[in-house]
C-alpha positions as CSV (number, residue, x, y, z in Angstrom):
1,M,-84.7,145.4,47.2
2,A,-87.3,143.1,45.7
3,S,-87.5,145.2,42.6
4,E,-83.8,144.7,41.9
5,E,-84.1,141.0,42.4
6,L,-87.0,140.8,40.0
7,E,-85.2,142.9,37.4
8,Q,-82.2,140.7,37.6
9,L,-84.4,137.6,37.2
10,A,-86.1,139.2,34.2
11,A,-82.7,140.0,32.6
12,K,-81.5,136.4,33.3
13,N,-84.5,134.9,31.5
14,A,-84.3,137.3,28.6
15,S,-80.6,136.6,28.2
16,E,-81.2,132.9,28.1
17,A,-84.1,133.3,25.7
18,I,-81.9,135.3,23.3
19,Q,-79.2,132.7,23.5
20,L,-81.6,129.8,22.8
21,D,-83.3,131.8,20.1
22,R,-80.0,132.2,18.3
23,Q,-79.4,128.5,18.5
24,G,-82.8,127.7,16.9
25,S,-84.4,126.2,20.1
26,R,-87.7,127.9,19.4
27,G,-89.8,126.3,22.2
28,M,-87.3,126.8,25.0
29,A,-86.7,130.4,23.8
30,V,-90.5,131.1,24.0
31,A,-90.7,129.8,27.5
32,K,-87.8,132.0,28.7
33,Y,-89.2,135.1,26.8
34,Q,-92.6,134.5,28.4
35,R,-91.1,134.2,31.9
36,A,-89.2,137.5,31.3
37,I,-92.4,139.2,30.2
38,E,-94.3,137.9,33.2
39,I,-91.7,139.3,35.6
40,L,-91.5,142.7,33.8
41,L,-95.3,143.1,33.9
42,K,-95.2,142.1,37.6
43,L,-92.7,144.9,38.2
44,C,-95.0,147.4,36.5
45,S,-97.9,146.3,38.7
46,L,-96.0,146.2,42.0
47,Y,-94.4,149.6,41.4
48,P,-96.8,151.6,39.2
49,N,-95.1,155.0,39.8
50,A,-91.5,153.8,39.2
51,P,-89.8,155.8,36.4
52,Q,-88.4,152.5,35.0
53,N,-91.9,151.3,34.1
54,T,-91.7,152.7,30.6
55,V,-88.5,150.7,29.9
56,Y,-90.0,147.5,31.5
57,A,-93.1,147.9,29.3
58,Q,-91.0,148.4,26.1
59,R,-88.9,145.4,26.8
60,A,-92.0,143.3,27.5
61,S,-93.5,144.5,24.3
62,A,-90.4,143.6,22.3
63,Y,-90.1,140.2,23.8
64,Q,-93.8,139.6,23.1
65,R,-93.3,140.5,19.5
66,R,-90.5,138.0,19.3
67,V,-92.7,135.3,21.0
68,N,-95.5,136.0,18.4
69,D,-93.0,135.5,15.6
70,L,-91.7,132.3,17.0
71,M,-95.1,131.0,17.7
72,A,-96.3,131.8,14.2
73,G,-93.5,129.5,12.9
74,G,-95.0,126.7,15.0
75,V,-98.6,126.8,13.7
76,A,-98.1,123.6,11.7
77,A,-96.8,121.8,14.7
78,E,-99.7,123.0,16.8
79,A,-102.2,121.7,14.2
80,A,-100.6,118.3,14.4
81,E,-101.0,118.4,18.2
82,A,-104.7,119.0,17.8
83,S,-105.1,115.4,16.6
84,R,-104.0,114.0,20.0
85,E,-106.3,112.1,22.2
86,P,-108.8,114.2,24.4
87,G,-107.7,114.9,28.0
88,Q,-104.0,115.2,27.2
89,R,-103.7,118.9,27.6
90,F,-100.3,119.1,29.3
91,E,-99.0,120.6,26.0
92,Q,-100.2,124.0,27.2
93,T,-97.2,124.1,29.6
94,V,-94.8,121.5,28.1
95,L,-92.6,122.3,25.2
96,R,-91.7,119.3,23.2
97,E,-89.2,120.8,20.8
98,K,-85.9,119.1,20.2
99,P,-83.2,121.5,21.4
100,N,-80.4,122.5,19.1
101,V,-77.7,122.7,21.8
102,K,-74.5,120.6,21.6
103,W,-71.6,119.8,24.0
104,D,-69.4,122.3,22.1
105,D,-71.8,125.1,23.0
106,I,-71.1,124.6,26.7
107,A,-67.8,125.7,28.2
108,D,-66.1,123.8,31.0
109,L,-68.5,122.2,33.6
110,K,-66.4,118.9,33.5
111,S,-68.0,117.5,36.6
112,A,-71.5,118.1,35.4
113,K,-70.7,116.6,31.9
114,R,-69.2,113.5,33.5
115,A,-72.3,113.0,35.7
116,I,-74.5,113.2,32.6
117,E,-72.3,110.8,30.6
118,E,-72.4,108.2,33.4
119,S,-76.1,108.5,34.1
120,M,-77.6,109.1,30.6
121,V,-75.2,108.7,27.7
122,Y,-73.4,105.5,28.6
123,P,-76.5,103.5,29.6
124,V,-78.3,104.5,26.4
125,K,-75.3,103.3,24.3
126,R,-74.5,100.1,26.3
127,P,-77.3,99.1,28.7
128,D,-75.7,95.6,29.1
129,L,-72.9,97.2,31.2
130,F,-75.3,98.4,33.9
131,P,-76.7,95.3,35.6
132,L,-77.6,97.4,38.7
133,G,-79.4,100.0,36.7
134,W,-78.5,103.7,36.4
135,P,-79.6,107.1,37.9
136,R,-82.6,108.7,36.2
137,G,-83.2,111.7,38.4
138,I,-80.6,114.4,38.1
139,L,-80.6,117.8,39.8
140,F,-78.4,120.7,38.6
141,F,-78.1,123.5,41.2
142,G,-76.0,126.7,41.4
143,P,-76.0,130.4,40.6
144,P,-78.2,131.7,37.8
145,G,-76.6,132.1,34.4
146,C,-74.0,129.2,34.7
147,G,-75.4,126.8,32.2
148,K,-77.9,124.5,34.0
149,T,-80.6,124.8,31.3
150,M,-78.0,124.4,28.5
151,L,-76.8,121.2,30.1
152,A,-80.2,119.7,30.0
153,A,-80.8,120.7,26.4
154,A,-77.4,119.4,25.3
155,V,-77.9,115.9,26.8
156,A,-81.2,115.6,25.0
157,T,-79.3,116.2,21.7
158,E,-76.4,113.9,22.8
159,I,-78.7,110.9,23.3
160,D,-81.3,111.8,20.6
161,A,-84.0,112.0,23.3
162,A,-87.5,113.4,23.2
163,F,-87.3,116.6,25.3
164,Y,-90.1,117.9,27.5
165,C,-89.4,121.3,29.0
166,V,-91.7,122.1,31.9
167,D,-92.0,125.6,33.3
168,A,-92.5,124.6,36.9
169,A,-93.5,128.1,37.9
170,S,-96.6,128.0,35.7
171,I,-97.8,124.5,36.3
172,M,-100.0,125.2,39.3
173,S,-102.0,128.1,37.7
174,K,-102.3,126.5,34.2
175,W,-103.1,123.0,35.4
176,L,-105.5,123.9,38.2
177,G,-108.3,121.3,38.4
178,E,-106.6,118.8,36.1
179,S,-103.1,118.9,37.6
180,E,-102.7,115.3,38.6
181,K,-104.2,114.0,35.4
182,N,-101.8,116.1,33.3
183,V,-98.7,115.2,35.3
184,A,-99.7,111.5,34.8
185,S,-100.2,112.1,31.0
186,L,-96.8,113.7,30.7
187,F,-95.0,110.8,32.3
188,E,-97.2,108.3,30.5
189,E,-96.2,109.7,27.1
190,A,-92.5,109.8,28.1
191,R,-92.7,106.1,29.2
192,H,-94.4,105.2,26.0
193,L,-91.6,106.6,23.9
194,S,-89.0,104.9,26.1
195,E,-90.7,101.6,25.6
196,K,-90.5,102.1,21.9
197,G,-86.8,102.7,22.2
198,Q,-86.5,106.5,22.3
199,P,-85.1,108.1,25.5
200,A,-87.2,110.9,27.0
201,V,-85.9,113.8,29.1
202,I,-88.4,115.7,31.3
203,F,-86.7,118.9,32.2
204,L,-88.2,120.8,35.2
205,D,-86.9,124.4,35.1
206,E,-86.9,126.4,38.4
207,V,-87.9,123.1,40.0
208,D,-88.0,124.8,43.5
209,S,-91.2,126.6,42.3
210,L,-92.9,123.2,42.0
211,V,-91.4,121.0,44.7
212,G,-90.0,123.6,47.2
213,L,-90.8,123.8,50.9
214,R,-94.3,125.1,51.7
215,S,-95.6,126.5,55.0
216,Q,-99.1,126.4,53.5
217,E,-100.5,124.9,50.3
218,V,-103.9,124.3,48.9
219,G,-105.3,120.9,48.0
220,G,-104.4,121.3,44.3
221,E,-100.8,122.0,45.0
222,A,-100.5,119.1,47.4
223,R,-102.0,116.7,45.0
224,T,-99.8,117.8,42.1
225,R,-96.7,117.5,44.3
226,N,-97.8,114.0,45.4
227,Q,-98.4,113.0,41.8
228,F,-94.9,114.1,40.9
229,L,-93.5,112.1,43.8
230,K,-95.4,109.0,42.6
231,E,-94.3,109.4,39.0
232,M,-90.7,110.0,39.9
233,D,-90.7,106.9,42.1
234,G,-91.6,105.0,39.0
235,V,-88.9,106.7,36.9
236,V,-86.0,106.3,39.4
237,D,-86.9,102.6,40.3
238,K,-83.5,100.9,39.9
239,S,-85.2,97.6,39.0
240,R,-86.6,99.0,35.8
241,K,-84.6,99.5,32.6
242,S,-86.2,102.7,31.7
243,Y,-84.9,105.5,29.5
244,V,-87.1,108.2,31.1
245,Y,-85.0,110.9,32.9
246,V,-86.2,113.7,35.1
247,V,-83.7,116.6,35.1
248,G,-84.3,119.5,37.5
249,A,-82.6,122.9,37.6
250,T,-82.7,125.3,40.5
251,N,-81.1,128.4,41.8
252,K,-82.4,127.7,45.3
253,P,-81.5,124.1,46.2
254,W,-82.1,124.9,49.9
255,A,-85.8,125.5,49.2
256,L,-86.3,121.9,48.0
257,D,-88.5,119.5,49.9
258,D,-86.5,116.5,51.4
259,P,-88.6,113.8,49.6
260,F,-87.7,115.4,46.2
261,I,-84.0,115.8,47.1
262,R,-83.8,112.0,47.7
263,R,-85.4,111.2,44.3
264,F,-82.7,113.1,42.4
265,Q,-80.1,110.5,42.6
266,K,-77.5,112.7,41.1
267,R,-77.1,116.2,42.6
268,V,-74.6,118.3,40.7
269,Y,-73.3,121.7,41.6
270,V,-72.9,124.0,38.5
271,P,-70.5,126.6,39.8
272,L,-69.2,129.9,38.4
273,P,-66.8,129.3,35.6
274,D,-63.1,129.0,36.5
275,E,-60.3,130.7,34.5
276,E,-60.3,127.9,31.9
277,G,-64.1,128.0,31.7
278,R,-64.1,131.8,31.2
279,Q,-61.5,131.5,28.4
280,E,-63.8,129.0,26.6
281,L,-66.8,131.2,27.2
282,F,-65.2,134.2,25.7
283,K,-64.0,132.2,22.7
284,I,-67.5,130.9,22.2
285,A,-69.2,134.2,22.6
286,T,-66.8,136.0,20.3
287,R,-66.4,133.4,17.6
288,N,-68.8,135.1,15.2
289,L,-67.6,138.7,15.9
290,R,-64.9,140.8,14.1
291,L,-62.4,141.5,16.8
292,A,-59.7,144.2,16.6
293,P,-56.1,143.0,16.9
294,D,-55.7,144.7,20.3
295,V,-58.4,142.5,22.0
296,D,-56.7,140.4,24.7
297,L,-59.1,137.7,25.8
298,T,-56.6,136.4,28.4
299,Y,-56.6,139.8,30.1
300,L,-60.4,139.9,30.1
301,V,-60.4,136.4,31.7
302,R,-58.3,137.7,34.6
303,M,-60.6,140.7,34.9
304,T,-63.8,138.7,35.2
305,E,-63.2,136.3,38.1
306,G,-66.5,135.9,40.0
307,Y,-68.7,136.5,36.9
308,T,-71.2,134.0,35.6
309,G,-71.3,132.6,32.1
310,S,-74.4,134.8,31.4
311,D,-72.5,137.8,32.7
312,L,-69.7,137.2,30.2
313,T,-72.1,136.8,27.3
314,D,-73.7,140.1,28.3
315,I,-70.3,141.8,28.4
316,V,-69.5,140.6,24.9
317,Q,-72.9,141.6,23.6
318,A,-72.6,145.1,25.2
319,A,-69.1,145.6,23.7
320,Q,-70.4,144.6,20.2
321,L,-73.4,147.0,20.6
322,R,-71.0,149.9,21.1
323,A,-69.6,149.3,17.6
324,V,-73.1,148.9,16.2
325,R,-74.3,152.1,17.9
326,E,-71.4,154.0,16.3
327,F,-72.3,152.6,12.9
328,F,-75.9,153.8,13.1
329,Q,-74.8,157.2,14.3
330,S,-72.7,157.7,11.2
331,H,-74.5,155.6,8.5
332,S,-78.1,155.5,7.2
333,P,-80.1,152.5,8.4
334,D,-80.8,151.7,4.8
335,D,-77.0,151.3,4.0
336,K,-76.8,147.6,3.5
337,Q,-73.2,147.6,2.1
338,S,-71.2,149.0,4.9
339,Q,-70.3,147.1,8.1
340,P,-69.6,148.3,11.7
341,R,-66.0,148.6,12.8
342,E,-64.2,145.8,14.6
343,V,-64.9,145.4,18.3
344,S,-61.9,146.8,20.2
345,M,-60.3,146.3,23.6
346,E,-61.6,149.7,24.5
347,D,-65.1,148.6,24.0
348,F,-64.7,145.7,26.5
349,L,-62.9,147.9,29.0
350,E,-65.6,150.6,28.9
351,V,-68.3,148.0,29.4
352,M,-66.4,146.4,32.3
353,K,-66.5,149.8,34.1
354,E,-70.3,149.5,34.4
355,R,-70.6,145.7,35.0
356,R,-70.3,143.9,38.3
357,P,-70.8,140.2,39.0
358,S,-74.5,139.2,39.4
359,V,-73.8,136.8,42.2
360,S,-72.6,137.8,45.7
361,H,-70.0,136.0,47.8
362,E,-72.6,135.3,50.4
363,I,-74.8,133.5,48.0
364,L,-71.9,131.5,46.7
365,R,-71.1,130.4,50.3
366,N,-74.7,129.2,50.6
367,Y,-74.3,127.1,47.4
368,E,-71.0,125.6,48.6
369,K,-72.5,124.8,52.0
370,W,-75.6,123.0,50.5
371,S,-73.3,121.1,48.1
372,E,-71.2,119.8,50.9
373,A,-74.4,118.6,52.6
374,F,-76.3,117.1,49.7
375,K,-74.1,116.7,46.6
376,A,-74.2,113.3,44.9
377,L,-71.9,112.9,41.8
């Protein structure tokens, strides 16, 4: 059902927001929280009599409070932005925060990391070794919750780049009437920084929302898409030694328009984590938790074949919440000295009884089929 798909999408964005929030990536967390809020409110409007509406509204309210807190911390930065030249208003939908995500925060994904190093890291460190230029359009595609956004954030940290996070789903509505001008301003600023010696990464999240196939589109949408094509042509021109990169992420690669597919010179499949990847993910997710001696991560790895990275993080979080729930049931909320018990193997096993993979085998086959047709490593 459509409601179930929307609920899963809201949960995915909220989970990514919480993860980015914990890592200190304020701007990216705000974008994900706002996307989750938008979807939850849409659910309430589409199904006004649904019994879950109270829960959706509560979650949206909680996420909005967190957004307000994060935005309050950025007042000084916004004041600085007010001094920018008139007409450059793309800041309304572009987050320019430097992400705080490192390679060590990302488990496995060796092929994706290798593609990034060859296209972005090595050329920045030794441009003299690339007489033929290097790829500057990179597309990450695959199931939701497998690390596409985290990869884009990590590479910006790795090469000390300016990072522009564009929420593709909101561009059309927020940029209506000035869309082409704002797209041009975005790329102009990125090029300006590149010419001064600082790499710039323009990250298009849910890029299919912006450059996907359209049976019908109004004039504003067509002009915006054409402007993006024009700007990307300038970025991916092999004759130019530019350090402006366009990184796209999509859960629906088959929905992309052919002209845009060609402009992403690297097209990298970000699959479900394999056994080694799940082992790394469990270690990363549990590194700050107090685990009981009976917790067997190797057994949990075998039990979670077919789960996404986000699924595994959710499992660890739910297991830890069982210990926290018991603590509050037996202690006063004002008790600041006591601590919850260790997270046990039973906590994980009980959670696993109620958790199934969020990606179906049919969808996985679609990703593999598209990868065979269009991959470019």
